[in-house]
N, C-alpha and C positions, 0 to 999 in steps of 0.2 A: 283929770290926770289920774288920780287915784282909781276913777272907774274905769278907766282903760286897763288900768294894770289888773283890776279885778277881774275883768271880763277875759283877759288874756290867760290869766290863772285858770278860770273856770274851763275855758275852752280846752285849755291843756288837760284839765284833770280828765274832762269827758273823754277827750281823745283816748287817755291812757285808761280808763276805765270801760270804754267802748260802749258808753252809753250813747242813747240817740241814733244808733246806727252810723255814728260817723265812721266807724272803722269798718272797711269792706274786706273780707276775706280774699286773698288772691287765688285767682282761676288758675286752675291746672291748664297747662298750655294745651291748647286744640291738638289733636292728632297724635299727641304722645302716648305711647303706648304704656299699657300698664306694665309694670315690672313684674318679669316673669316670676313665677313662684318656685322656686327649686324644691324639687320633691327630695326629703331627707333620703340619703341613702339608705337603701334596706340593709338588712342584716346580712342577706346573702351575699350582697355586692361586698360588704365589708369584710365578710368570713373569709378567711385565707382559703384559696383554691385548694379543694381536695386533693391531695397528693394522689396521683396515679399508683394503683398497685404495682408493687415491684414485678417485672416480668421475670420469673424463674429460669434461668438457663435451661434451655431443653436438652434432656438427658438422652443421647441416642440410644435406641432401643439395641439392646444386646444381640447381636447377631446368633440367629437361632444355629446350633451345631451343624454343619452339613455333614451327612453320613458320608465317611471316610469311604472312597471307591473301592470297590472289590477288586482285586486283580483280574485283569480280564483274562478270560480262559481262551488260549488261543485254540481256534479250531483244528481238529487234527486233520493234516492234510488227506484228501481221500485217495487211495491207491489207485491210478489210472490204469486201466487195463492194457497190459503190454501187448504189444505185438509179437514178442518174441515167443515162441513154446517152452513151455515150463520143463520140456524134459522128464515129466513123471507121467503124463497121461499115457495111457496104454498104446493106443494107437500111432500118436505122435512119437512115443518113444521108440517104437519099433521101427518106425521109417527113418528117424534119425540116426539108429544105431545100423541100420543097413547101410546109409549113406557112410557112416564113419568106418566101418568094417571095408568097404569097398575102395575109400580113400586110403586106408591103411594097406591093403593088398596091394595097391598101385603105389605106395610110399609117396602119397600126395599129401605131405603133412600140411602144407598151407591151408588146404581144403577142410583138414580136421580142426584145426584151431580156428578157422572162421565158424565153423558149424557148431562150436562149443560156445563161442563168443556170442552167437546169436540167441543163446538160451538164458531166460532171466535169472534162474536159479539152479545152475548146473548141480548136480549129486556129486558123491564122491568118483564115481567112475568117470563121470563126463571131466572132473577137475582132473583125474589122472591121464587122461586121455589128451587133455589139452597140454598139460607139462610135458607129456612124451613127445607131443608134436613138436613144442618148443625146443626139448632136447635135440631133437633131428634137425630142426631149422637152422639154430646156432651151431651146430656141429657141421651143417652143409656150407654156411657162411665163414667157417674157420673160427669160430669164437668158442673155442674149447671151454673156457671157464665159465662163461654162462650155459653152455651146452650141458656140462656136469651139473651146474647148480640147479637147473632146470629138472634133472632127472632125480637129484638126491632130495627135491621136496616132496617126491611121492613118498609116503609113509612106507617102512620097510616092511609092516604087516599088512599092506594093502592086500586083498584078496578077492577084487572086482574084476571086472571084464579085461582080458588081455592081461591079467598078473602075471602070467608066466613069462610073457615077453618082455615086459618091465624088469622083472627079476634077472633073466637073462642078460640083458644089458648093465644092469647094477654089478652084475657078477664079472662081466667082462672088465669094466672100468677097475673094479677092486683088484681084480687079476692082475691087471697091467700095472696098478700102482704097487701091488706088492712084488713085481719085478717077473711076474711069470708070463711066458711069452708063447706057451702053447695055445693055438688056437682050438677052439671048442664050438661045435655048431650048436644051433638051438635046441635040435632034438636030442644030442647028446647030454647037453645041459639039462633037459627034463628028465632023461632016462637016470642020470647019475646024480644029480645035485638038487634039482627042484622039488621040495615039498611044499604043496599048499599050507599057508597058515603059517610058514617060517620065512624069515627073510633070506637072501642067497648069502652064503659064506665061502 
């Protein structure tokens, strides 16, 4: 009995100490994958992400000063050639006055006014004849106020064409306004009162 207990103790000791090859190391399970080796995190991964460079707000380019527009120079209108006679050229002037003198002789004052109005730049003589024609036209229409007004628009010192005739009619009107009733002819007026260079008194 003691032998049996001694044998059991011996076997137990052998098992504990591993002597005699009694203890077999456990096999690893077939087909089990080797544990993956996890690479240590690199410094780069652990490093905090580099902050992006701050984006500076774009500064709008200062607008280049535009040149102030120069005032537009309006083109001068070119004078268009007028179809009207100027009344100052030699031959045309002679023909014009021949027509005016003929109309004056015929007492055709409407024609005189129309001839002068057709001239682009009437001279002093033509202006005087136009007013004299208006004096007679208004008088024939019975508008005495406009008639006398047209006559008195002719300067008293007018010494152009037919100045004696204009002075005569001014004298007649002034005499009538002064209460004189005596009639005087054109020839009598020229002989007694008319003096070139002076107004009719």
